[in-house]
C-alpha distance (Angstrom), angle and dihedral (degrees) to the residues before:
residue distance angle dihedral
M1 . . .
S2 3.80 . .
A3 3.77 119.2 .
A4 3.78 90.8 -115.4
D5 3.77 91.8 54.7
A6 3.74 92.4 44.7
A7 3.78 91.0 51.9
A8 3.75 89.1 51.6
G9 3.78 91.2 52.3
A10 3.81 95.6 -123.8
S11 3.78 134.8 122.5
P12 3.83 117.8 -115.9
A13 3.80 91.8 -107.4
E14 3.76 92.5 49.1
A15 3.80 92.1 45.5
A16 3.79 91.6 50.8
F17 3.79 91.5 48.7
A18 3.81 90.9 47.3
R19 3.80 92.7 52.4
P20 3.84 106.2 110.4
A21 3.79 117.9 -110.7
V22 3.82 90.7 -136.8
N23 3.79 131.4 51.0
P24 3.82 105.6 -68.2
W25 3.82 90.7 -136.9
L26 3.81 89.6 63.9
I27 3.80 87.6 56.8
A28 3.82 90.2 47.7
I29 3.81 92.2 52.2
T30 3.82 91.4 46.0
V31 3.79 96.4 54.0
T32 3.82 94.0 38.2
L33 3.80 89.2 57.5
A34 3.80 94.5 65.4
T35 3.81 93.6 40.1
F36 3.81 91.7 53.5
M37 3.79 89.0 51.3
E38 3.82 91.7 50.5
V39 3.83 96.8 46.3
L40 3.80 89.7 46.5
D41 3.79 89.0 56.2
T42 3.81 92.3 58.7
S43 3.82 90.5 66.7
I44 3.80 106.8 20.4
A45 3.82 93.5 76.9
N46 3.83 94.8 53.8
V47 3.80 97.4 82.9
A48 3.82 92.0 43.1
L49 3.83 95.1 59.6
P50 3.84 95.7 98.6
H51 3.82 90.1 50.5
I52 3.81 91.6 47.0
A53 3.82 91.7 48.8
G54 3.81 92.1 49.5
S55 3.80 94.6 44.7
L56 3.82 94.2 49.3
S57 3.84 96.3 38.6
A58 3.81 92.9 -116.5
G59 3.79 132.5 140.3
Q60 3.80 120.8 -106.7
D61 3.81 92.3 -112.4
E62 3.81 92.2 48.8
S63 3.80 91.5 50.2
T64 3.83 91.9 59.3
W65 3.82 87.0 73.5
V66 3.82 85.0 74.5
L67 3.83 85.9 71.1
T68 3.81 98.4 33.6
S69 3.81 95.3 50.7
Y70 3.81 90.9 54.1
L71 3.82 93.2 47.9
V72 3.82 92.9 47.9
S73 3.81 96.3 52.0
N74 3.82 89.9 40.7
A75 3.82 92.0 54.6
I76 3.82 92.7 47.1
I77 3.80 95.6 54.1
L78 3.84 98.0 41.4
P79 3.83 99.8 79.7
M80 3.82 91.6 38.3
S81 3.81 95.4 55.1
G82 3.81 93.4 90.1
W83 3.80 91.2 52.1
F84 3.81 92.5 49.0
S85 3.82 89.6 48.6
S86 3.80 89.8 55.1
L87 3.80 91.1 45.9
I88 3.81 100.3 51.2
G89 3.81 103.6 9.0
R90 3.80 126.8 -86.1
K91 3.80 97.5 -106.7
R92 3.81 91.5 48.4
F93 3.82 91.6 46.7
Y94 3.82 92.0 47.4
M95 3.80 93.1 49.8
L96 3.81 90.3 46.1
C97 3.82 89.0 54.0
V98 3.82 91.9 49.3
L99 3.81 90.7 48.1
L100 3.82 93.2 48.0
F101 3.81 92.0 46.1
T102 3.83 92.8 48.3
A103 3.81 95.9 45.2
S104 3.81 93.7 45.4
S105 3.84 90.2 47.7
F106 3.81 88.8 57.2
L107 3.81 90.4 47.4
C108 3.83 90.8 49.0
G109 3.79 88.5 57.3
L110 3.83 90.3 51.8
A111 3.83 95.5 44.7
P112 3.85 110.4 134.3
S113 3.83 95.5 -165.5
L114 3.79 141.4 24.4
T115 3.82 92.0 -109.0
T116 3.81 93.5 56.1
L117 3.81 91.1 43.4
I118 3.83 90.9 54.2
F119 3.82 90.5 48.1
F120 3.80 91.9 51.4
R121 3.83 90.2 45.7
I122 3.83 88.5 56.2
L123 3.82 88.9 54.3
Q124 3.80 89.9 45.3
G125 3.81 90.4 52.4
L126 3.81 91.5 50.1
G127 3.80 90.4 52.5
G128 3.79 94.8 42.6
G129 3.81 94.9 46.5
G130 3.80 92.6 65.8
L131 3.80 95.6 50.9
Q132 3.82 102.3 73.2
P133 3.84 98.0 47.4
S134 3.80 91.3 43.9
E135 3.80 91.8 50.5
Q136 3.80 92.8 49.6
A137 3.80 91.5 49.1
I138 3.82 91.1 47.8
L139 3.83 90.6 51.1
A140 3.83 91.7 46.6
D141 3.82 90.1 53.5
T142 3.82 96.5 39.7
F143 3.81 97.5 51.4
P144 3.82 127.1 51.2
P145 3.83 115.6 -120.4
A146 3.82 91.3 -99.9
K147 3.81 91.3 61.6
R148 3.80 100.5 34.5
G149 3.80 91.6 95.8
L150 3.81 92.4 64.1
A151 3.82 91.6 43.2
F152 3.81 92.4 51.0
A153 3.81 88.6 46.8
M154 3.81 89.2 64.0
Y155 3.80 90.3 47.1
G156 3.81 90.2 46.9
M157 3.80 92.3 53.7
A158 3.80 89.4 57.5
V159 3.82 95.1 46.2
V160 3.82 96.4 45.3
L161 3.81 100.0 33.8
A162 3.81 96.4 49.3
P163 3.85 96.7 64.2
A164 3.81 89.4 47.5
I165 3.80 95.6 56.4
G166 3.82 96.9 30.6
P167 3.84 98.4 86.3
T168 3.82 92.9 44.8
L169 3.81 93.8 47.3
G170 3.80 91.6 43.8
G171 3.81 91.6 51.5
W172 3.81 92.5 48.1
I173 3.81 93.7 48.9
T174 3.81 92.7 45.8
D175 3.81 94.0 47.3
N176 3.82 95.5 46.0
Y177 3.80 102.7 33.4
S178 3.81 126.4 1.1
W179 3.79 137.1 -61.3
R180 3.81 87.4 -111.2
W181 3.80 90.1 69.7
I182 3.82 92.0 65.2
F183 3.83 83.9 71.7
Y184 3.80 99.1 35.6
V185 3.85 92.2 58.4
N186 3.81 88.6 68.1
V187 3.80 93.2 63.3
P188 3.85 101.8 73.7
V189 3.82 91.3 40.4
G190 3.80 90.6 50.5
L191 3.80 93.3 49.3
L192 3.81 91.2 49.0
S193 3.81 90.3 49.3
L194 3.82 91.6 50.5
T195 3.80 92.2 50.9
L196 3.81 94.7 48.3
T197 3.82 94.0 43.2
S198 3.80 93.2 52.3
R199 3.81 90.2 54.6
L200 3.81 104.0 36.0
V201 3.82 109.9 29.1
H202 3.82 122.8 76.4
D203 3.79 132.9 171.8
P204 3.84 115.6 -108.0
P205 3.84 119.2 -120.2
H206 3.81 95.8 -101.8
L207 3.83 89.8 62.5
K208 3.79 95.7 53.6
R209 3.81 113.2 102.6
E210 3.77 120.7 -129.6
P211 3.85 116.5 -112.0
G212 3.79 110.1 -89.1
Q213 3.82 92.8 13.8
T214 3.80 110.6 146.3
F215 3.77 124.8 -146.5
R216 3.80 119.1 -149.2
V217 3.79 118.0 -148.8
D218 3.80 116.8 -135.5
Y219 3.82 96.9 -145.8
I220 3.82 94.6 171.3
G221 3.81 93.0 52.4
L222 3.79 90.2 45.1
G223 3.80 91.8 52.9
L224 3.82 95.6 44.3
L225 3.82 92.5 50.1
A226 3.81 93.4 46.7
V227 3.81 93.2 49.8
G228 3.81 95.3 41.2
L229 3.80 98.6 46.3
G230 3.81 92.9 39.7
A231 3.82 92.9 52.1
L232 3.83 91.6 44.4
Q233 3.80 92.3 52.3
V234 3.83 92.2 50.5
V235 3.83 90.2 49.4
L236 3.80 91.9 51.3
D237 3.79 93.8 45.2
K238 3.82 98.5 43.0
G239 3.82 102.0 27.6
Q240 3.81 100.1 93.5
R241 3.80 93.1 41.4
D242 3.83 90.8 53.5
D243 3.85 94.1 41.7
W244 3.79 93.4 -107.2
F245 3.79 114.7 -108.8
E246 3.79 93.3 10.3
S247 3.81 84.4 77.2
D248 3.82 119.3 78.6
F249 3.82 88.0 -152.8
I250 3.83 92.5 58.4
V251 3.82 92.7 42.9
S252 3.81 91.6 51.8
L253 3.80 93.7 47.7
S254 3.82 91.2 46.2
V255 3.80 90.9 55.3
I256 3.81 91.1 46.2
A257 3.82 91.4 49.0
G258 3.81 93.4 47.4
V259 3.80 95.8 47.4
A260 3.82 94.7 42.4
L261 3.81 95.0 47.4
L262 3.82 93.8 45.6
A263 3.81 89.8 49.4
A264 3.83 89.8 46.6
I265 3.82 91.7 52.9
L266 3.80 92.6 50.7
W267 3.80 93.3 43.2
E268 3.80 95.7 46.6
W269 3.81 93.4 45.8
F270 3.79 93.2 59.8
H271 3.82 99.7 31.8
P272 3.85 114.1 107.4
H273 3.84 92.2 -141.7
P274 3.83 105.6 29.6
I275 3.80 126.0 -174.6
I276 3.82 88.8 -133.5
D277 3.79 123.3 27.1
L278 3.81 103.5 -131.7
K279 3.80 91.0 172.7
L280 3.81 87.4 78.0
F281 3.81 86.0 79.2
R282 3.81 88.6 69.9
D283 3.80 85.0 81.0
R284 3.80 103.2 82.2
T285 3.82 93.5 -152.6
F286 3.80 91.2 55.8
A287 3.83 92.1 44.5
A288 3.83 92.7 49.0
S289 3.82 90.7 45.9
N290 3.81 90.9 54.6
A291 3.81 91.7 49.0
M292 3.80 91.2 50.8
M293 3.80 92.4 45.3
F294 3.81 88.0 53.5
F295 3.80 89.1 58.6
V296 3.82 92.8 44.7
G297 3.82 87.3 59.5
F298 3.81 89.6 42.5
A299 3.83 94.1 53.5
L300 3.81 97.8 36.0
L301 3.80 98.5 51.0
G302 3.81 92.9 33.2
T303 3.81 91.9 58.9
T304 3.82 92.1 36.6
L305 3.82 85.3 62.6
L306 3.82 98.1 38.4
L307 3.81 99.4 50.0
P308 3.84 98.3 53.8
L309 3.82 89.9 40.9
Y310 3.81 90.8 52.5
S311 3.81 91.3 45.8
Q312 3.80 94.0 50.3
T313 3.81 102.4 38.4
L314 3.81 100.6 38.1
L315 3.81 105.8 21.0
G316 3.82 97.6 37.6
Y317 3.83 97.9 -123.0
T318 3.78 122.1 158.6
A319 3.82 118.0 -118.0
Q320 3.81 90.5 -102.8
E321 3.83 93.1 49.6
A322 3.81 90.1 49.0
G323 3.81 90.0 51.1
L324 3.80 91.3 48.8
S325 3.81 90.3 55.4
L326 3.83 88.2 63.4
M327 3.80 96.1 49.3
P328 3.85 98.7 79.8
G329 3.80 87.2 60.4
G330 3.80 89.7 56.5
F331 3.79 91.6 53.3
M332 3.80 90.3 47.5
I333 3.80 89.1 56.7
M334 3.81 91.1 48.8
L335 3.80 89.7 54.9
L336 3.81 97.9 43.8
M337 3.80 104.2 39.9
P338 3.84 95.7 70.1
L339 3.82 87.5 49.3
V340 3.81 90.4 51.2
G341 3.79 90.1 48.6
F342 3.83 89.2 53.5
L343 3.83 92.5 46.8
L344 3.81 89.7 53.8
S345 3.80 88.5 65.4
R346 3.81 88.0 58.9
Y347 3.81 106.5 32.0
Q348 3.81 139.8 40.4
P349 3.84 115.6 -92.3
R350 3.80 90.6 -126.3
L351 3.83 91.5 59.4
L352 3.79 91.1 54.3
L353 3.81 90.1 44.7
L354 3.81 92.8 53.8
W355 3.79 88.5 53.9
G356 3.82 91.2 44.6
W357 3.82 95.1 52.0
A358 3.82 91.9 46.2
W359 3.82 90.6 49.0
T360 3.81 92.5 46.7
S361 3.80 92.3 49.1
F362 3.82 90.8 49.2
A363 3.83 91.0 49.0
L364 3.81 92.2 50.8
L365 3.81 91.4 47.3
R366 3.81 87.8 52.8
M367 3.80 88.3 59.5
T368 3.81 89.9 60.7
N369 3.83 85.9 72.4
F370 3.81 90.8 67.2
D371 3.80 116.5 118.7
L372 3.80 138.5 173.4
N373 3.82 91.4 -83.9
A374 3.82 98.2 54.4
D375 3.81 113.9 133.7
F376 3.82 132.1 -143.9
R377 3.81 92.7 -95.3
E378 3.80 92.5 55.5
V379 3.82 93.8 50.5
A380 3.81 93.4 45.1
L381 3.82 91.8 47.2
A382 3.82 91.3 50.9
R383 3.81 90.6 53.9
L384 3.81 89.9 45.2
V385 3.82 91.5 55.9
Q386 3.82 92.1 45.6
A387 3.81 91.4 50.4
G388 3.80 89.5 56.7
G389 3.79 90.1 59.7
L390 3.80 93.5 46.5
A391 3.82 90.5 54.7
F392 3.82 88.6 60.7
L393 3.80 91.5 51.5
F394 3.78 109.6 43.7
V395 3.81 100.4 54.2
P396 3.86 98.8 41.1
I397 3.83 91.4 47.6
N398 3.80 92.4 52.3
T399 3.80 92.1 44.7
A400 3.81 93.4 49.2
A401 3.82 92.7 46.9
Y402 3.83 92.7 65.2
A403 3.81 97.4 36.4
F404 3.82 98.3 98.1
L405 3.79 102.2 25.6
P406 3.83 125.2 103.9
R407 3.79 113.3 -109.2
D408 3.78 92.6 -114.1
K409 3.82 88.4 62.5
N410 3.82 95.3 57.3
N411 3.81 93.1 96.0
A412 3.80 94.1 51.3
A413 3.81 92.0 43.8
S414 3.81 94.3 51.4
G415 3.81 92.1 53.4
L416 3.81 92.3 52.1
I417 3.80 97.2 45.9
N418 3.81 92.2 48.2
L419 3.80 89.8 48.5
A420 3.82 88.8 52.5
R421 3.81 91.0 54.4
N422 3.82 94.6 45.1
I423 3.81 94.9 46.8
G424 3.81 88.5 44.6
G425 3.80 89.0 54.9
S426 3.80 92.4 49.8
V427 3.81 91.9 47.4
G428 3.82 89.8 46.8
I429 3.79 93.4 52.9
S430 3.82 92.0 46.6
F431 3.81 92.1 46.3
V432 3.82 98.3 49.4
T433 3.83 93.9 44.5
T434 3.80 91.9 48.5
M435 3.80 91.9 46.7
L436 3.79 90.7 46.8
D437 3.79 91.5 54.7
R438 3.82 96.6 42.8
R439 3.81 96.1 42.9
S440 3.82 91.6 46.7
Q441 3.81 88.8 56.5
F442 3.80 90.8 46.1
H443 3.80 94.7 50.2
Q444 3.81 92.9 42.7
S445 3.82 91.5 55.0
R446 3.81 91.0 47.8
L447 3.79 94.2 47.7
A448 3.81 91.9 45.9
A449 3.81 89.8 51.5
H450 3.80 89.3 60.1
L451 3.81 92.7 53.2
N452 3.79 98.2 95.8
P453 3.84 109.9 -170.1
G454 3.80 88.4 -146.2
S455 3.80 93.1 54.9
I456 3.82 109.9 121.2
P457 3.87 95.1 -149.2
L458 3.84 90.3 49.0
R459 3.78 93.1 49.3
A460 3.80 90.3 47.2
A461 3.81 91.1 51.1
L462 3.81 92.1 49.0
R463 3.80 90.4 50.0
G464 3.79 90.3 51.4
I465 3.81 92.9 49.6
S466 3.80 91.4 44.9
Q467 3.79 90.1 50.9
A468 3.81 90.4 52.2
F469 3.83 90.7 53.8
F470 3.82 89.9 45.8
V471 3.82 91.3 53.4
R472 3.83 88.7 52.5
G473 3.79 90.7 57.4
S474 3.80 106.5 -88.2
A475 3.80 119.1 138.5
P476 3.86 113.9 -110.4
A477 3.84 93.9 -106.2
L478 3.84 92.4 46.1
A479 3.82 91.0 45.9
A480 3.81 89.6 55.0
Q481 3.81 91.0 50.5
Q482 3.80 91.3 47.4
S483 3.80 91.7 51.4
Q484 3.82 90.3 52.6
K485 3.81 91.1 48.3
L486 3.81 92.0 49.1
L487 3.80 89.6 51.2
E488 3.83 89.8 53.3
V489 3.81 90.3 50.6
M490 3.81 91.4 49.5
V491 3.82 91.5 50.1
G492 3.83 90.3 47.8
R493 3.82 91.8 51.2
Q494 3.80 92.1 48.8
A495 3.81 90.8 47.8
A496 3.81 91.2 50.3
M497 3.82 90.6 48.7
L498 3.80 90.8 52.8
A499 3.82 89.8 49.1
Y500 3.83 90.9 53.7
I501 3.80 89.2 51.0
D502 3.82 90.0 51.2
D503 3.81 90.5 52.4
F504 3.80 93.3 50.6
K505 3.82 90.8 46.3
I506 3.82 92.5 53.0
L507 3.81 91.2 48.3
A508 3.82 90.5 50.2
I509 3.81 92.6 51.7
S510 3.82 90.5 46.4
A511 3.81 90.0 54.8
L512 3.81 90.3 55.9
C513 3.81 89.3 50.2
M514 3.83 88.1 63.8
V515 3.83 92.1 66.6
P516 3.86 94.6 83.9
L517 3.82 89.2 52.7
T518 3.81 89.2 54.2
L519 3.80 89.5 57.4
L520 3.83 89.9 57.1
L521 3.81 92.0 66.7
K522 3.79 113.7 108.3
K523 3.79 118.1 -123.1
T524 3.80 113.5 -94.5
K525 3.78 130.8 -162.9
T526 3.78 114.1 -101.7
G527 3.78 122.0 -137.0
A528 3.80 90.4 -103.6
E529 3.82 92.0 53.9
M530 3.81 91.2 48.6
H531 3.80 91.8 54.4
V532 3.81 90.7 49.1
H533 3.80 90.9 53.4
């Protein structure tokens, strides 16, 4: 048995039979196509919300359910994708997801009302949620361990690049055509993906069910996971907007999520045929990889929200300009991920991860130097540096996660690690927005406390501002009011800037806290060592 086969947990005969009949890179491109389309859809609709609300005569708060409904159904299906693949076959499940995602995208574009749009977005989320885990499992089975790094690099480019270009592309489509086209563009890509998948992708032998083999459905586990993950996603998405536990709605859903998820964990652990295989977390490398992937989602989506928000609210950028400031980071990832995939064939994943966490922490600390006079180049460069660190995290984490698992566990593992990243992203967005609001209030109260009305420099500054308004035609009393109002605005802007700095500082410290988890990873054989043996 070769070392590569042994690492994959397959016999030589099985490995030879599992080897794809076509070039494995054609399979990688095929499955990455649909995943890119799905990840893009999680962010492309954000900038179109005002247009959707206006077109469908809905309020701004109501229209946010267009995003929430997708995230909820997406989170529910993610951990179950491995189970569904075992039930009906991975290729069949993957194609069903592509078909559901494509058809519901078309229906979203036709939606005559907000209610129907939300319903079709739920269907779209169910279809899209099964794509990423299925693709990762297909790549893990198609490529030997020595080449998985390069394969996951291609997958990583799709997952990390799509959120970076989504807001910009969504804004351009909405401004030049209609918000409906952000859904219609999925249709030709989906049809192409279906055609290629039907011809190129095949299930490996270990996924084929024996004749007469029965498959028991764990209905209780299915229900507990759906309720728990659905309620958790709504809490994370709506919590800050509803002032968290000041809202009875959020409190109720939090209790439901906590009870359902705790019951699901206990039920699934002892069930003979669980929906999700929690016993995979007994492997410390897999457990540490999931924890780190959670933070990758946390940091990636947290900063993907913070940077455009900072650019628009404090620097005065348009939505399209703010989106463009993120794009250089996407190109940086495209350049570095193939290099990282190559390095994984030479070096241990944990070595690359140590470098990646240090780089990410440094990049986030750099963002604490932002001020109210930062220009486009400074914001774009900060994202560029951060993207370099993320490239050294995503691929090694995914590669390490599968290193010590049997091949027949790839489906279950891919669902869990993608769930970790998605939930991490939702927690990251909720955390940074909550911190931004609370720390802005904190800094505003502190700054206001230092504005002593008897201060001679303050009174002189107010007189100067008032005089400037008076020269422009304001009456003396109005000029005095305007000077006070301008001072309040200046204090508010400074407070907000300090809150952004606090957010970036916390994210930087959190990245350093991932280093001990990196050291928990077991040593794997590199591609060079496998060839020697």
